[in-house]
N, C-alpha and C positions, 0 to 999 in steps of 0.2 A: 488249917492252912490259912495264912493271912493273905490278903489281896494286895497286889502291887499297886501303889498309888499312881504310877505313870499310866497315861491313857493307852499306850500300846503294849504295856507289859514289859517293855525293854528297860533295862537299868541304864542310867547315865554313865557313860564312860568318862574316865579322867581326860582332861585337856592334854593334847600332845605337847611335847616340848618343841617350841618354835625356834630354838637356838640350836642348830645342828652343826657341830664342829667339822663334820665331813663335807658340809655344803655351805660354806660361808656366803654371805650376801655379797653380790658384785658391787665393786666401787666404781667411781668415775674413771679411775686409772685402768681398771679391768676393761671397761667398755672402750676406752680409747685405744687399748692394745689389741682389740679384736680385729681380725682380718676376714675377708670373705672366704668361703670354703674353697673356691676355685684357686685361691692363692696358696693354700696350704695342703690340699689333697692332690694325690697324683691323678692324671687324666683317666686311668683305668677305674679308679674309685668313682670319680665324677660321672663316668659313663653309666654307672649303675642308677643314677638319679636323673630321670627325664626332666626337661625344663618346663613341662606343662603341668597344669593341675587339672583335676577333674577327669571326667570321662573323655576318651579320645573322640575327636570329631568324626562323623560318619560322612561317607561320600554322598549319601542321599538323605539329608536331614528332613525330619517331618515338619510340616507347617503347623503353626499354632493357630487354631480356629476356635470360635465360640459356636456351640451347637445347642439348640434348645430341644430338649427331649421331654416327652410326657413323663410325669412323676412316676407312674407305675413302671414304665420301661426302665427309667433310671434306677429305681429301687430294685428291680429284678437283677440288673447287671451288677449293681453294687453288692447285692446279697451273695453273689457268686464269689466274692472275695477279691484278693489281690489279682491284678491283671484284668479287671473288668473293662478298662478302656481298650486293651488289646483285643479282647473278645468282640467288642463292638466294631472295631476296625476289621476284624476277620469276617464278620457278617456283611459289612459294607463291601469289602473286597470280593467276597463270593458273589454278591449281587452284581457288582461291576463286571466280573469275569463271565457271567452268564450272557452278557450282551443285551439283556432285555431292558427296555425303558418302561418304567412304571409311572 
């Protein structure tokens, strides 16, 4: 069995054809003829697309803070995986709700 000379063992694929007759390149005239979606789609269709991007705003947004933690504490919570910051917040909230001052 001969060894493949490529480092990953994958064979090189042929280059794709960049000239696709089903999808011609847009011209300046095409761009000039374009109109906004609101001008060509019915209101019922446009209602399916919200005007905002990203995550919806919450009524009670969290504050961005900088907190210095001991390296071993930080390593412990990070080792627990995704959601480690939420777990730290839960510990702080539980301490807050006990009403004790330390």
